[in-house]
C-alpha positions as CSV (number, residue, x, y, z in Angstrom):
1,M,-7.1,-102.9,91.8
2,K,-6.5,-99.9,89.7
3,M,-3.7,-101.5,88.3
4,N,-5.7,-104.5,87.3
5,V,-8.2,-102.6,85.6
6,K,-5.7,-100.7,83.6
7,K,-4.0,-104.0,82.5
8,N,-7.3,-105.3,81.2
9,R,-7.8,-102.3,79.3
10,V,-4.6,-102.4,77.7
11,R,-5.0,-106.2,77.0
12,R,-8.5,-105.5,75.4
13,L,-6.8,-102.5,73.4
14,I,-4.0,-104.9,72.1
15,F,-5.9,-107.9,71.4
16,G,-9.2,-106.2,70.3
17,T,-7.8,-103.9,67.8
18,P,-6.8,-106.6,65.2
19,I,-10.1,-108.2,65.6
20,M,-11.8,-104.9,65.0
21,I,-9.6,-104.2,62.0
22,S,-10.2,-107.7,60.6
23,V,-14.0,-107.3,60.9
24,V,-13.8,-103.9,59.2
25,I,-11.7,-105.4,56.3
26,L,-14.1,-108.5,56.1
27,A,-16.9,-106.2,55.9
28,F,-15.3,-104.2,53.2
29,F,-14.5,-107.2,51.0
30,V,-18.1,-108.8,51.6
31,G,-19.5,-105.5,50.4
32,V,-17.4,-105.5,47.3
33,F,-18.3,-109.2,46.7
34,L,-22.0,-108.5,47.1
35,E,-21.9,-105.5,44.8
36,S,-19.9,-107.6,42.2
37,C,-22.6,-110.4,42.6
38,N,-25.3,-107.8,42.0
39,H,-23.6,-106.5,39.1
40,K,-23.2,-110.0,37.5
41,E,-26.8,-110.7,38.3
42,K,-28.2,-107.8,36.7
43,V,-30.9,-109.1,34.1
44,I,-33.6,-107.9,31.6
45,V,-36.9,-109.5,32.8
46,V,-39.1,-110.8,30.0
47,G,-42.7,-111.0,31.3
48,C,-45.1,-113.4,29.5
49,Q,-49.1,-113.0,29.9
50,A,-50.2,-116.5,28.6
51,E,-53.3,-118.3,28.6
52,L,-52.2,-121.6,30.1
53,T,-55.6,-122.6,31.4
54,G,-59.2,-121.8,30.1
55,G,-60.5,-121.5,26.6
56,F,-57.4,-120.2,25.1
57,A,-55.1,-122.7,26.7
58,S,-54.3,-124.5,23.5
59,W,-53.0,-121.1,22.0
60,G,-51.2,-120.0,25.3
61,Y,-49.2,-123.2,25.4
62,W,-47.5,-122.4,22.1
63,L,-47.2,-118.6,23.0
64,N,-45.2,-119.6,26.0
65,K,-43.1,-121.9,24.0
66,G,-42.5,-119.4,21.5
67,A,-41.5,-116.7,24.0
68,K,-39.2,-118.9,25.9
69,A,-37.4,-120.1,22.8
70,A,-36.6,-116.5,21.9
71,V,-35.2,-115.9,25.4
72,D,-33.1,-119.1,25.2
73,E,-31.7,-118.0,21.8
74,I,-30.8,-114.7,22.7
75,N,-29.1,-115.7,25.9
76,K,-27.1,-118.4,23.9
77,S,-25.6,-115.6,21.9
78,G,-24.7,-113.5,24.9
79,G,-27.9,-111.7,25.9
80,V,-28.4,-108.1,25.5
81,N,-25.9,-105.4,26.3
82,G,-24.1,-107.6,28.8
83,M,-27.2,-108.7,30.4
84,K,-28.9,-112.1,30.5
85,L,-32.7,-112.3,29.8
86,K,-34.8,-113.9,32.6
87,Y,-38.1,-115.3,31.5
88,V,-41.2,-115.1,33.8
89,F,-44.7,-116.0,32.9
90,E,-48.1,-115.9,34.4
91,D,-51.3,-117.7,33.6
92,T,-54.2,-115.4,32.8
93,E,-56.8,-118.3,33.0
94,S,-58.3,-116.9,29.6
95,N,-60.1,-114.3,32.0
96,P,-59.8,-110.5,31.6
97,T,-59.7,-109.8,35.3
98,T,-57.1,-112.3,36.1
99,G,-55.1,-111.2,33.1
100,Q,-55.1,-107.6,34.4
101,R,-54.0,-108.9,37.8
102,K,-51.3,-111.0,36.4
103,F,-49.8,-108.1,34.2
104,R,-49.5,-106.0,37.4
105,K,-47.7,-108.9,39.2
106,L,-45.2,-109.2,36.3
107,V,-44.6,-105.6,36.4
108,L,-44.7,-104.8,40.2
109,E,-43.4,-107.9,41.6
110,D,-41.4,-109.7,39.0
111,K,-40.1,-106.2,37.9
112,A,-40.5,-107.1,34.1
113,D,-38.9,-104.7,31.7
114,F,-41.6,-105.5,29.2
115,V,-44.5,-107.9,28.8
116,V,-45.4,-110.1,25.9
117,G,-48.9,-111.2,26.0
118,S,-52.1,-112.2,25.6
119,V,-54.0,-113.9,22.7
120,H,-57.2,-113.1,24.2
121,S,-58.7,-109.7,23.1
122,G,-60.7,-109.2,26.2
123,I,-57.4,-109.6,28.4
124,M,-55.5,-107.5,25.9
125,M,-57.9,-104.5,26.1
126,A,-58.2,-104.7,29.8
127,T,-54.3,-104.7,29.9
128,V,-53.7,-101.8,27.4
129,P,-54.4,-98.9,29.8
130,L,-52.3,-100.7,32.6
131,A,-49.3,-100.5,30.2
132,K,-49.3,-96.7,30.2
133,E,-50.3,-96.4,33.8
134,L,-47.2,-98.7,34.8
135,K,-45.1,-97.3,32.0
136,T,-44.2,-100.8,30.6
137,I,-44.0,-101.8,27.1
138,Y,-46.8,-104.3,26.2
139,L,-46.7,-106.6,23.0
140,P,-50.0,-108.4,22.6
141,I,-50.8,-111.1,20.1
142,A,-54.5,-110.7,20.4
143,M,-56.2,-109.3,17.2
144,S,-58.8,-106.8,18.1
145,C,-58.1,-103.6,16.1
146,D,-58.5,-101.4,19.0
147,A,-55.1,-101.8,20.7
148,T,-53.3,-100.2,17.8
149,S,-56.1,-97.8,16.5
150,C,-57.5,-94.6,17.9
151,C,-59.1,-94.0,21.2
152,K,-58.1,-97.1,23.2
153,G,-54.3,-97.7,22.3
154,N,-51.4,-95.9,23.7
155,R,-47.7,-95.4,23.0
156,Y,-46.6,-98.3,25.2
157,I,-48.3,-100.9,22.9
158,F,-46.6,-102.6,20.1
159,R,-47.9,-105.4,17.9
160,L,-46.1,-107.2,14.9
161,N,-48.7,-109.6,14.2
162,S,-51.9,-109.6,12.0
163,Q,-55.1,-108.0,13.4
164,V,-58.7,-107.8,12.3
165,C,-58.2,-104.6,10.2
166,E,-55.5,-106.3,8.2
167,Q,-57.5,-109.5,7.9
168,A,-60.5,-107.7,6.5
169,K,-58.2,-105.9,3.9
170,A,-56.8,-109.2,2.9
171,S,-60.1,-111.0,2.5
172,T,-63.2,-109.1,1.6
173,D,-62.8,-108.3,-1.9
174,W,-61.9,-111.9,-2.7
175,M,-64.7,-113.2,-0.6
176,V,-67.3,-111.4,-2.6
177,K,-65.8,-112.0,-6.1
178,N,-65.5,-115.8,-5.5
179,L,-68.0,-117.0,-2.7
180,G,-71.1,-114.7,-2.8
181,K,-72.8,-111.5,-2.8
182,K,-75.1,-112.0,0.1
183,W,-73.2,-112.5,3.5
184,T,-74.3,-113.5,7.1
185,I,-71.8,-112.9,9.7
186,V,-71.6,-114.9,12.9
187,V,-69.2,-113.9,15.7
188,T,-68.3,-114.7,19.3
189,D,-69.8,-112.2,21.6
190,Y,-67.0,-110.2,22.9
191,A,-64.3,-107.6,21.7
192,W,-62.6,-109.9,19.3
193,G,-65.9,-111.0,17.6
194,W,-67.3,-107.5,17.7
195,S,-64.1,-106.2,15.8
196,H,-64.5,-108.9,13.2
197,E,-68.3,-108.1,12.7
198,E,-67.4,-104.3,12.3
199,E,-64.5,-104.7,10.0
200,F,-65.8,-107.5,7.7
201,S,-69.3,-105.8,7.4
202,A,-67.7,-102.7,6.3
203,G,-65.3,-104.4,3.9
204,I,-68.0,-106.6,2.3
205,E,-70.5,-103.6,1.9
206,N,-67.7,-101.5,0.4
207,T,-67.6,-104.0,-2.4
208,G,-71.3,-103.4,-3.1
209,A,-72.2,-106.7,-1.6
210,T,-74.9,-107.1,1.2
211,I,-74.9,-108.2,4.8
212,V,-78.2,-109.9,5.4
213,E,-77.8,-110.7,9.0
214,K,-75.4,-110.4,11.9
215,I,-75.4,-112.8,14.7
216,R,-73.6,-112.8,18.0
217,I,-73.2,-115.9,20.0
218,P,-72.0,-116.0,23.7
219,V,-68.9,-117.5,24.5
220,G,-69.3,-121.2,26.0
221,T,-72.6,-121.8,24.1
222,K,-73.2,-125.5,23.7
223,D,-76.6,-125.5,21.7
224,F,-76.0,-123.3,18.6
225,I,-79.4,-124.4,16.9
226,P,-81.4,-121.3,18.2
227,Y,-78.9,-119.1,16.5
228,L,-78.4,-121.0,13.3
229,T,-82.2,-120.7,12.7
230,K,-81.5,-116.9,12.5
231,I,-79.5,-117.4,9.2
232,P,-81.6,-116.1,6.2
233,K,-82.4,-118.4,3.4
234,E,-81.1,-115.8,1.0
235,T,-77.6,-116.1,2.6
236,E,-75.0,-117.1,-0.2
237,A,-72.0,-117.2,2.1
238,L,-71.3,-117.2,5.8
239,Y,-68.2,-115.5,7.5
240,F,-67.8,-116.7,11.3
241,I,-65.2,-116.4,13.8
242,F,-65.0,-118.4,17.2
243,F,-62.2,-120.2,19.1
244,G,-61.5,-123.5,20.6
245,A,-64.6,-125.7,21.7
246,D,-67.0,-123.0,20.5
247,A,-65.5,-123.2,17.0
248,T,-65.7,-127.0,16.6
249,G,-69.2,-127.0,18.3
250,F,-70.4,-124.2,15.7
251,V,-68.9,-125.9,12.5
252,Q,-70.3,-129.3,13.5
253,Q,-73.8,-128.2,14.4
254,L,-73.9,-125.8,11.4
255,Y,-73.2,-129.0,9.0
256,E,-75.7,-131.1,11.0
257,F,-78.3,-128.3,10.7
258,G,-78.0,-128.7,7.0
259,Y,-76.1,-125.6,5.9
260,R,-74.2,-126.5,2.7
261,K,-73.3,-123.1,1.3
262,E,-70.0,-121.3,1.3
263,K,-68.1,-120.9,4.6
264,F,-65.2,-118.4,5.3
265,T,-63.1,-117.7,8.5
266,M,-59.7,-116.8,9.8
267,I,-57.3,-119.5,10.8
268,C,-58.1,-118.3,14.5
269,S,-61.4,-120.4,14.4
270,L,-59.4,-123.6,13.8
271,E,-56.1,-122.6,15.4
272,A,-54.5,-125.5,17.5
273,I,-57.3,-127.8,16.2
274,D,-56.8,-131.0,14.2
275,V,-59.0,-130.1,11.2
276,S,-58.6,-133.9,10.0
277,K,-61.0,-134.9,12.7
278,L,-63.6,-132.5,11.7
279,G,-64.3,-134.2,8.5
280,A,-67.2,-132.9,6.3
281,A,-68.0,-130.2,8.7
282,V,-64.9,-128.0,7.5
283,E,-64.0,-129.6,4.2
284,G,-63.7,-127.1,1.4
285,M,-63.9,-124.2,3.9
286,Y,-61.6,-121.0,3.0
287,L,-59.6,-119.3,5.5
288,V,-56.7,-117.0,6.0
289,E,-53.5,-118.1,7.7
290,Y,-50.7,-115.7,9.1
291,L,-48.1,-118.5,8.7
292,P,-49.0,-121.7,7.1
293,R,-49.5,-124.7,9.3
294,Q,-47.8,-126.9,6.9
295,L,-44.0,-126.3,6.6
296,K,-44.0,-126.9,2.9
297,Y,-45.6,-123.6,2.4
298,K,-43.0,-121.7,4.1
299,D,-40.1,-123.9,3.8
300,T,-37.0,-121.6,4.8
301,P,-34.1,-122.2,7.1
302,F,-35.4,-119.7,9.5
303,N,-38.8,-121.2,9.8
304,R,-37.3,-124.8,10.0
305,K,-35.2,-123.5,13.0
306,L,-38.1,-122.0,14.8
307,R,-40.2,-125.1,14.4
308,Q,-37.1,-127.1,15.8
309,L,-36.9,-124.8,18.7
310,V,-40.6,-125.3,19.8
311,G,-40.5,-129.1,18.8
312,V,-43.1,-129.2,16.0
313,D,-43.1,-131.4,12.7
314,S,-43.6,-130.3,9.2
315,E,-47.3,-131.0,9.5
316,G,-47.9,-128.9,12.4
317,Y,-48.0,-131.6,15.2
318,E,-45.9,-131.5,18.4
319,I,-43.1,-133.9,18.1
320,G,-43.7,-136.7,20.6
321,N,-47.2,-135.8,21.1
322,S,-49.4,-135.9,17.9
323,G,-52.5,-135.1,19.8
324,R,-51.4,-131.5,20.1
325,V,-51.5,-129.2,17.1
326,I,-49.4,-125.9,16.7
327,A,-50.9,-122.5,17.1
328,G,-49.0,-121.7,13.9
329,S,-50.3,-118.4,12.8
330,H,-49.7,-116.9,16.4
331,Y,-46.9,-118.5,18.3
332,W,-44.3,-117.0,16.0
333,A,-45.4,-113.5,17.1
334,A,-44.4,-114.2,20.6
335,Y,-40.9,-115.4,19.5
336,E,-40.6,-112.3,17.2
337,H,-41.8,-109.8,19.9
338,V,-39.1,-110.8,22.2
339,Q,-36.5,-110.6,19.3
340,L,-37.9,-107.2,18.4
341,M,-37.2,-106.0,21.9
342,A,-33.7,-107.2,22.1
343,M,-33.0,-105.5,18.7
344,G,-34.4,-102.3,19.9
345,M,-32.5,-102.6,23.3
346,K,-29.2,-103.2,21.5
347,K,-29.8,-100.3,19.3
348,C,-30.4,-97.8,22.0
349,N,-28.1,-99.3,24.6
350,Y,-30.7,-100.1,27.1
351,Q,-29.6,-100.5,30.6
352,S,-32.5,-100.4,32.9
353,K,-36.3,-99.8,32.8
354,Q,-35.5,-96.1,33.2
355,D,-34.4,-96.3,29.5
356,T,-38.1,-97.3,28.4
357,K,-38.8,-93.9,26.7
358,K,-35.5,-94.1,24.8
359,L,-36.3,-97.7,23.9
360,I,-39.8,-96.7,22.6
361,E,-38.5,-93.9,20.5
362,T,-36.0,-96.4,19.0
363,L,-38.6,-98.9,18.2
364,E,-40.5,-96.3,16.2
365,T,-37.6,-95.9,14.0
366,L,-36.9,-99.5,12.9
367,G,-39.4,-99.6,10.0
368,T,-39.0,-102.9,8.0
369,L,-37.7,-105.9,9.7
370,T,-36.0,-108.1,7.3
371,E,-36.6,-111.9,7.3
372,S,-34.0,-113.6,9.4
373,E,-33.6,-116.0,12.3
374,A,-35.0,-113.3,14.5
375,F,-38.1,-112.7,12.3
376,P,-38.7,-116.1,10.6
377,Q,-42.3,-115.3,9.5
378,G,-41.0,-113.0,6.7
379,D,-40.4,-109.2,6.2
380,V,-42.6,-107.2,8.4
381,L,-43.1,-103.4,8.4
382,L,-43.4,-102.0,11.9
383,R,-45.3,-98.7,11.4
384,K,-44.2,-95.9,13.4
385,E,-47.6,-94.0,13.9
386,D,-49.6,-96.8,15.4
387,H,-47.0,-99.3,16.2
388,Q,-48.7,-101.9,14.1
389,G,-46.7,-104.7,12.0
390,F,-47.7,-105.6,8.4
391,H,-46.7,-108.8,7.0
392,K,-47.5,-111.7,4.5
393,H,-50.7,-113.5,4.7
394,W,-51.9,-116.8,2.9
395,M,-55.3,-117.7,1.4
396,S,-55.8,-121.3,2.3
397,R,-58.6,-124.1,2.1
398,I,-59.3,-127.3,3.8
399,V,-58.7,-130.1,1.3
400,N,-58.9,-133.9,2.3
401,G,-58.5,-132.9,6.0
402,K,-55.5,-130.5,5.6
403,I,-55.1,-126.8,5.4
404,E,-53.7,-126.2,1.9
405,V,-52.4,-122.8,0.8
406,Q,-54.1,-121.4,-2.3
407,F,-52.0,-118.2,-2.7
408,A,-50.0,-115.7,-0.8
409,I,-51.3,-112.2,0.1
410,D,-48.6,-109.6,-0.1
411,P,-48.0,-107.2,2.9
412,S,-49.0,-104.2,0.8
413,A,-52.4,-105.5,0.3
414,V,-53.3,-105.6,4.0
415,Q,-52.1,-102.0,4.8
416,Y,-54.6,-99.4,5.7
417,K,-54.1,-95.6,6.9
418,P,-53.0,-95.2,10.3
419,M,-56.0,-94.3,12.8
420,V,-53.7,-92.7,15.3
421,D,-50.2,-91.3,15.6
422,F,-48.6,-92.5,19.0
423,T,-45.4,-90.6,18.3
424,K,-47.2,-87.3,19.2
425,E,-48.3,-88.8,22.4
426,S,-46.5,-87.9,25.7
427,F,-45.1,-90.6,27.9
């Protein structure tokens, strides 16, 4: 009996040892393989906070296309520092609370290295403090001044595109000289509209002209007549800002109400809207664009390529779907924000999100970004103090149902003194 036990032990030792060795060797190579796979799969996650539903859906559609096009182009050229870009987007539903939650998801669950986002100022301002809290670079496209001005912005915010302070600088002198001395200002009643009311009021009054009335109208208003009755008779010209259905409802009811004096707005009021279908309600109206809707006014190889990437024709309609009009003054910023980050990451040899501080400091040194495939809108100055971009604008007018450029506005004409110096702010 004892002899049999000893024999069994010997057999197990003889035959079991190779198996154990094989298991150990196999585990070693599996570990090496998995480590190799993990290394190969190391990516830079690009988050996009886009309005795919709700009031800003017609803008968010193009923001999403612009950001994705940049990711695809960068990956075609080999990615960044040996890493591919992974694109992840979330729908804010055009709602600040949802937008905040989706930003958290992009950062905490999807592990976004940075987030390109919202065209909605309410969402932007709700997200700005989160960027610092979560130590994540946020590049919004919304245009309230506050994100890159004192008190409400922070060092994690960068914005290449135009915002309200620039738009007022570009417009108010010309408005008063050419359209009237007595102005009524009508705005949508939330952060973006308030910013327009404040900046355009100040700009107009600085010329010596007068603001005779300021009117705020709630988002989603259907009947504008009670508000239109508040426009004083002495008004010589009217400045207004809305978006989407609110904008079309306002201009149509303003025309039906009998207002025939001068009207001025930013392209935002008519962005992604087919102005040819609005007829007399918008004919002759002046507005400022941040990149002309018609290709002929910015017909460069770089702009042509960008339009090709997102699938839009020379008139600003989506190829294969003429019912969809480009958000031409905004989508380019989503594209350029991704390109900006790729440029900064290459310059500082970014390897992981632990390098965010180094990346921010690098972005602060870039200065003027030269017009190129990466920056098709034109030369843009990224100011280090407030992380705000300054670029060319275009004064346009609606003529025979088309937005026709009247003249360009040089980047130097829209600059103002920085209200904050983020470079002095700790991380």
